[in-house]
C-alpha positions as CSV (number, residue, x, y, z in Angstrom):
1,M,11.5,-2.5,96.0
2,A,8.2,-1.0,94.3
3,W,6.9,2.4,94.8
4,N,3.9,1.1,96.0
5,E,4.7,-1.3,98.2
6,P,4.4,-1.3,102.2
7,G,8.0,0.3,103.2
8,G,9.1,1.0,99.9
9,D,9.7,4.4,97.8
10,K,6.6,6.5,98.4
11,R,7.7,8.5,95.5
12,N,5.3,8.1,92.2
13,P,6.8,7.9,88.8
14,W,5.6,11.1,88.2
15,G,7.8,13.6,90.5
16,G,5.6,13.8,93.6
17,K,6.4,13.3,96.9
18,G,3.3,11.4,98.3
19,G,2.1,8.1,97.2
20,N,-1.7,9.8,97.1
21,E,-0.7,12.5,94.3
22,G,-1.8,11.8,90.9
23,P,0.1,12.4,87.5
24,P,1.5,15.6,86.8
25,D,-0.5,18.4,85.1
26,L,-0.5,18.4,81.4
27,D,0.1,22.3,81.2
28,E,3.4,21.3,83.1
29,L,4.6,19.1,80.9
30,V,3.6,21.7,78.0
31,R,5.7,23.6,79.7
32,K,8.6,21.8,80.1
33,L,8.7,20.4,76.3
34,R,8.5,24.6,75.0
35,D,11.4,25.4,77.3
36,G,13.4,22.1,75.7
37,V,12.7,23.8,71.8
38,N,13.7,27.3,72.8
39,R,16.6,26.2,74.1
40,L,17.2,23.9,71.3
41,F,16.8,26.7,68.6
42,G,18.4,29.4,70.7
43,G,15.3,30.9,72.5
44,L,15.8,33.3,75.3
45,T,15.3,32.0,79.2
46,G,15.1,33.7,82.2
47,K,16.7,33.7,85.7
48,G,16.4,30.4,87.6
49,G,15.3,28.5,84.3
50,G,12.1,30.0,83.7
51,A,11.2,30.9,80.2
52,S,11.2,34.4,79.1
53,T,8.1,36.3,77.6
54,G,10.0,36.1,73.8
55,S,10.0,32.2,73.8
56,P,6.4,31.4,72.7
57,I,6.7,34.1,69.8
58,S,9.9,31.9,69.1
59,F,8.5,28.9,69.1
60,G,5.7,30.0,66.8
61,F,7.6,31.5,64.0
62,I,9.9,28.4,63.9
63,A,6.9,26.0,63.3
64,G,5.2,28.3,61.1
65,L,8.8,28.1,59.1
66,A,8.4,24.2,59.4
67,I,5.3,24.3,57.9
68,A,5.7,26.5,55.0
69,I,9.2,24.8,54.0
70,W,7.4,21.2,54.5
71,V,4.5,22.4,52.1
72,L,6.7,24.4,49.4
73,S,8.4,21.0,49.4
74,G,5.7,19.1,48.4
75,I,5.3,21.0,44.9
76,Y,6.1,19.5,41.5
77,I,5.7,19.9,38.3
78,I,4.9,17.5,35.3
79,D,6.1,18.1,32.0
80,P,3.5,18.1,28.8
81,A,5.5,14.7,28.0
82,E,4.9,13.5,31.1
83,R,2.2,12.0,33.6
84,G,3.1,11.9,37.0
85,V,1.9,8.6,39.4
86,V,1.3,9.7,42.7
87,L,1.8,6.9,45.5
88,R,0.8,7.0,49.7
89,L,2.8,5.1,51.4
90,G,4.1,2.5,48.8
91,E,0.0,2.7,47.2
92,F,-1.0,4.0,44.2
93,K,-3.1,7.0,44.5
94,A,-3.7,8.7,41.3
95,I,-1.8,10.3,38.2
96,T,-1.4,13.9,37.5
97,E,-1.7,15.9,34.1
98,P,0.9,17.9,33.0
99,G,1.1,21.2,35.1
100,P,2.3,22.3,39.0
101,H,0.8,20.1,41.8
102,W,1.3,19.2,45.2
103,F,2.0,16.1,47.4
104,M,2.5,15.4,51.1
105,R,6.4,15.0,51.8
106,F,7.3,12.1,53.8
107,I,3.7,10.7,53.2
108,E,3.7,10.6,49.9
109,T,5.9,9.9,46.8
110,V,5.6,10.6,43.0
111,E,7.2,9.0,39.9
112,K,7.2,10.8,36.5
113,V,6.2,8.8,33.3
114,N,7.7,9.8,30.0
115,I,4.8,9.0,27.6
116,D,5.7,10.6,24.2
117,R,9.7,9.7,24.3
118,V,9.6,6.7,21.4
119,R,11.2,3.7,22.6
120,T,12.8,1.2,20.6
121,V,13.6,-2.6,20.9
122,S,15.1,-4.7,17.9
123,H,15.2,-8.6,18.0
124,K,17.1,-11.0,15.8
125,A,16.8,-14.8,15.3
126,K,17.2,-17.7,13.2
127,I,13.8,-19.2,12.6
128,L,12.2,-22.5,10.9
129,T,9.9,-21.7,8.0
130,K,6.9,-24.2,7.5
131,D,8.7,-25.8,4.8
132,E,11.6,-26.5,7.5
133,N,14.2,-23.4,5.8
134,I,16.2,-21.8,8.1
135,I,16.0,-17.9,8.1
136,Q,17.6,-15.2,9.7
137,V,15.3,-12.0,10.4
138,E,15.4,-9.1,12.7
139,L,12.7,-7.0,13.8
140,A,12.6,-3.5,15.0
141,V,9.5,-2.5,16.9
142,Q,8.8,1.3,18.4
143,Y,6.3,1.8,21.2
144,Q,5.4,4.5,23.9
145,V,3.9,4.2,27.1
146,K,-0.1,4.6,26.7
147,N,-0.8,3.8,31.0
148,A,1.7,5.1,33.5
149,E,-0.1,3.0,35.9
150,D,0.2,-0.3,34.2
151,Y,4.0,0.3,32.9
152,L,4.9,0.5,36.7
153,F,3.2,-1.9,38.9
154,Q,1.4,-4.6,36.5
155,V,4.9,-6.2,35.2
156,R,8.3,-6.1,36.9
157,D,10.2,-5.1,33.5
158,P,7.8,-4.1,30.7
159,D,10.8,-3.2,28.3
160,Y,12.3,-7.0,28.7
161,T,8.7,-8.3,28.3
162,L,8.1,-6.7,24.9
163,Q,11.6,-7.8,23.8
164,E,10.5,-11.5,24.7
165,A,7.4,-11.3,23.5
166,T,8.7,-9.8,20.4
167,E,10.1,-13.4,19.8
168,S,7.5,-15.2,19.8
169,A,5.4,-13.7,18.0
170,L,8.0,-13.3,15.2
171,R,8.4,-17.4,15.5
172,E,4.9,-17.7,15.4
173,V,4.2,-15.8,12.3
174,I,6.7,-17.1,10.4
175,G,6.4,-20.4,11.7
176,G,3.3,-20.6,9.7
177,I,4.7,-19.9,6.0
178,T,6.8,-21.1,3.7
179,M,10.1,-19.6,2.3
180,D,8.9,-18.9,-1.2
181,Q,5.9,-17.0,0.2
182,F,8.0,-15.1,2.4
183,L,10.4,-14.3,-0.6
184,S,7.5,-13.4,-2.5
185,G,6.1,-10.5,-1.3
186,G,4.9,-12.1,2.0
187,R,7.1,-9.5,4.0
188,G,4.3,-7.2,4.5
189,D,1.8,-9.4,6.0
190,I,4.2,-10.8,8.3
191,V,4.5,-7.2,9.9
192,F,1.0,-6.7,9.9
193,Q,0.3,-10.0,11.6
194,A,3.1,-9.5,14.0
195,K,2.3,-6.3,15.0
196,E,-1.1,-7.3,15.6
197,L,-0.3,-10.7,17.6
198,L,2.5,-8.4,19.7
199,Q,0.0,-5.6,20.7
200,T,-2.2,-8.3,21.9
201,I,0.2,-10.0,24.3
202,M,1.3,-6.7,25.9
203,D,-2.5,-5.7,26.2
204,R,-2.9,-9.2,27.9
205,Y,0.0,-8.8,30.1
206,Q,-1.4,-5.2,30.8
207,T,1.9,-3.9,30.3
208,G,0.8,-0.3,29.3
209,L,2.5,-0.3,26.3
210,L,1.5,1.2,22.5
211,L,3.5,-0.3,19.7
212,T,3.6,2.7,17.0
213,S,5.6,1.2,14.0
214,V,7.2,-2.2,13.3
215,N,9.9,-2.7,11.0
216,L,11.2,-6.3,9.3
217,Q,14.8,-5.9,8.1
218,D,16.2,-7.5,5.0
219,P,16.5,-11.2,5.9
220,Q,19.8,-12.8,5.8
221,P,19.8,-16.9,5.2
222,P,22.9,-18.5,7.2
223,E,26.1,-18.5,5.7
224,E,25.9,-21.8,4.4
225,V,22.9,-21.3,2.2
226,Q,24.0,-17.6,1.4
227,G,24.2,-18.3,-2.4
228,A,21.3,-20.3,-2.9
229,F,19.4,-17.5,-0.8
230,Q,20.8,-14.9,-3.6
231,D,19.7,-17.3,-6.3
232,A,16.2,-17.4,-5.1
233,I,16.0,-13.5,-4.7
234,K,17.1,-13.0,-7.9
235,A,14.6,-15.5,-9.2
236,Q,12.0,-13.7,-7.3
237,E,13.2,-10.2,-8.8
238,D,13.4,-11.7,-12.4
239,E,9.7,-13.3,-11.6
240,V,8.4,-9.4,-11.0
241,K,10.2,-8.1,-14.0
242,F,8.6,-10.5,-16.3
243,K,5.3,-10.0,-15.0
244,N,5.6,-6.3,-14.9
245,E,6.7,-7.1,-19.1
246,A,3.8,-9.4,-19.7
247,E,1.3,-6.7,-18.2
248,A,3.1,-4.0,-20.4
249,Y,2.3,-6.4,-23.5
250,A,-1.0,-6.5,-22.4
251,R,-1.8,-3.0,-21.9
252,D,-0.6,-2.6,-25.2
253,I,-2.2,-5.7,-27.2
254,V,-5.3,-5.6,-25.8
255,P,-6.4,-2.6,-27.1
256,R,-5.1,-3.1,-30.3
257,A,-7.1,-6.1,-30.9
258,R,-10.4,-4.6,-29.4
259,G,-9.7,-1.6,-32.4
260,D,-9.2,-4.4,-35.0
261,A,-12.2,-6.4,-33.8
262,R,-14.4,-3.0,-34.1
263,R,-12.7,-2.3,-37.5
264,M,-14.0,-6.0,-38.5
265,R,-16.8,-5.8,-37.1
266,E,-18.1,-2.1,-38.9
267,E,-16.4,-3.7,-41.8
268,A,-18.4,-6.9,-42.0
269,G,-21.5,-4.5,-41.4
270,A,-20.6,-2.4,-44.3
271,Y,-20.0,-5.3,-46.6
272,K,-23.6,-6.8,-45.5
273,E,-25.0,-3.7,-46.3
274,Q,-23.2,-3.5,-49.3
275,I,-24.2,-7.3,-50.2
276,I,-27.8,-6.5,-49.1
277,A,-28.5,-3.1,-51.4
278,K,-26.5,-5.4,-54.4
279,A,-28.7,-8.0,-54.1
280,E,-32.2,-5.9,-53.9
281,G,-30.5,-3.7,-57.3
282,E,-30.2,-7.2,-58.9
283,T,-33.7,-8.2,-57.9
284,S,-34.9,-4.9,-59.1
285,R,-33.6,-5.2,-62.2
286,F,-34.7,-8.8,-62.8
287,L,-38.1,-7.7,-62.3
288,Q,-37.7,-5.1,-64.7
289,T,-36.3,-7.1,-67.4
290,L,-38.8,-9.8,-66.6
291,K,-41.8,-7.3,-67.3
292,E,-39.9,-6.4,-70.9
293,Y,-39.5,-9.7,-71.7
294,K,-43.3,-10.7,-71.1
295,K,-43.8,-7.6,-73.3
296,A,-41.4,-8.7,-76.3
297,P,-39.8,-12.2,-75.5
298,E,-37.7,-12.7,-78.8
299,I,-36.2,-8.6,-78.5
300,T,-35.6,-8.8,-74.8
301,R,-34.1,-12.6,-75.4
302,K,-31.5,-10.9,-78.5
303,R,-30.8,-8.2,-76.4
304,L,-29.8,-10.3,-73.4
305,Y,-27.9,-12.5,-75.1
306,L,-25.5,-9.7,-76.9
307,E,-25.2,-7.7,-73.6
308,T,-24.3,-10.8,-72.0
309,M,-21.5,-11.7,-74.6
310,E,-20.2,-8.4,-75.0
311,E,-19.6,-8.7,-71.0
312,V,-17.9,-11.8,-71.5
313,L,-15.4,-10.8,-74.6
314,A,-14.6,-7.4,-73.3
315,N,-11.7,-8.9,-71.3
316,T,-10.5,-10.9,-74.3
317,S,-7.4,-9.8,-76.7
318,K,-8.1,-12.4,-79.4
319,I,-10.6,-12.2,-82.0
320,I,-12.1,-15.5,-84.1
321,M,-13.7,-14.4,-87.5
322,Q,-15.6,-15.9,-89.9
323,V,-15.7,-14.3,-93.4
324,K,-18.7,-15.0,-95.7
325,G,-18.2,-17.6,-98.2
326,V,-14.8,-18.5,-97.1
327,N,-14.5,-21.7,-94.8
328,N,-11.0,-20.8,-93.0
329,L,-11.8,-18.7,-89.7
330,M,-9.4,-15.9,-89.2
331,Y,-7.7,-15.1,-86.2
332,L,-6.4,-11.8,-85.0
333,P,-3.6,-11.8,-82.1
334,L,-4.7,-8.4,-80.7
335,D,-2.3,-8.7,-77.7
336,K,0.7,-9.1,-80.0
337,L,-0.6,-6.5,-82.1
338,M,-1.2,-4.0,-79.4
339,Q,2.0,-5.0,-77.8
340,Q,3.8,-4.3,-80.8
341,S,2.7,-1.2,-81.1
342,S,3.4,0.3,-77.6
343,D,7.0,-1.2,-78.0
344,S,8.1,0.7,-81.4
345,T,9.4,3.6,-81.4
346,P,7.7,7.1,-81.9
347,R,8.5,8.0,-86.1
348,T,9.7,11.1,-87.2
349,P,8.0,13.4,-89.7
350,E,10.1,12.2,-92.3
351,E,9.6,8.4,-91.5
352,M,6.1,9.3,-92.0
353,Q,6.3,11.1,-95.6
354,T,8.3,8.2,-96.8
355,G,4.9,6.1,-97.1
356,N,6.4,3.9,-94.3
357,E,3.0,2.1,-93.4
358,T,3.9,-1.0,-91.8
359,S,2.9,-0.1,-88.3
360,T,-0.9,1.1,-89.5
361,A,-1.3,-2.2,-91.2
362,P,-2.9,-4.2,-88.2
363,T,-4.6,-1.2,-87.5
364,E,-6.4,-0.9,-90.7
365,L,-6.9,-5.1,-90.6
366,V,-8.7,-5.0,-87.4
367,R,-10.8,-2.3,-89.1
368,R,-11.7,-3.8,-92.3
369,R,-12.5,-7.2,-90.2
370,S,-14.9,-5.1,-88.1
371,T,-16.8,-4.2,-91.4
372,I,-17.2,-7.0,-92.6
373,R,-18.4,-8.8,-88.9
374,Q,-21.1,-5.5,-88.8
375,G,-22.1,-6.5,-92.8
376,D,-22.4,-10.5,-91.8
377,R,-25.0,-9.4,-89.3
C-alpha cells in the first residue's frame, strides 16, 4: 500500500518517521555526498561514521586537482603549416591559427588540417577528340587546402571529388579540339583551359581546394594506331624544323635584299645627278657654240666638222687616201701593220747596222702619206 493511503506505511520516501514530515534537509544530503566522496578517495572518517575535520580539505584538494587536470588537458598547439577547426558538440565553432590554444575537453574537439602540404592526384584516360580520334592522356594535378572548414564539412571526400572532376574537365577540353590541334602545340592551351575549368568546379562544390599546377604528360595513342601516331609526331617535328629554317633564311635574305635595294636607289640617284649634270653641261656648251656660230658661221661650221670627223675616225684602224693627180685610192691597213710591228722580235744592234730597214717601211710610208694629205689641204 502507498505510504499516504489510510492504513498504509506512514514512512515517507525521504526517510522521515511521520507522514507529516517534509523532504530531508539539503545540508544533510550534501554532507552524505561529501562523506561518500571522502570514503571513495581514502579520506579519513571519525568514529560512528562521522566525517573527521580533515575531510573537507581532502575534497577541495581533489576537486582543484581534477579541475587543473581538465584545464591542462584542453591545451593544444597548432603548427605553422596547419589550421585548427574547433567543433563544439559536433558543430563548427571557429578556426584557430598557428600557436597554443585551449578548448573545453569533453565538450569541444579540434581537427587539424595541413594547408601547406602539396597533394597530388593524377588521372589517365582514353579520350575522343573532336575529329573522332582516340588519344590516351594523363593529367597530374597538384593542389593544397585553402579553406579548412570547407575541406572538412562541405564535401564528403574532396580528394575523390577532385579526381572525378579532373576527368570531366579533361574530356570537355580535349573533346573540343582536333587531333592536329593537339599535336601542333595545343597542349599548353589544354593545360590552361583544364586548370581554369577544374578550379571553377572545385569552387562551385566548395571543396576548399586550391590548384597549384596542372601537368599534361606526353600523350600516348592506343597500341592499334601507335605507328600512325609516331608518324604524325615526326611530321609535326619536321614542320617545326622547316619553319625554323624558313625563318632563318628570311632573316638572312631580307636584310641583304634591303641592302641591295638601298644600294640600287643610291646608284640611281647618282646616275640621275650625273645625267642631269651632263645634260646641263651639253646645254651650256651648245649655247656657247651657238653664240660663236652667230659671230662667224663659216669658221664655226668647219671647226665643228673637223672635230666631229676627228672624233669619229679616232677609233678606226684603216686609212683611205687620195693623192692629187692620181685617180686611184690608197688603202693603208694600219691595224695589220701595227700588229706585225708588235709581233716582230726585237732586233740586235748588229741587225740595225746592216741596214735592214724592212720593219721601218710601214712607218715611213705612213709618215709620207700624212705629209701628202696635209699638203692637199
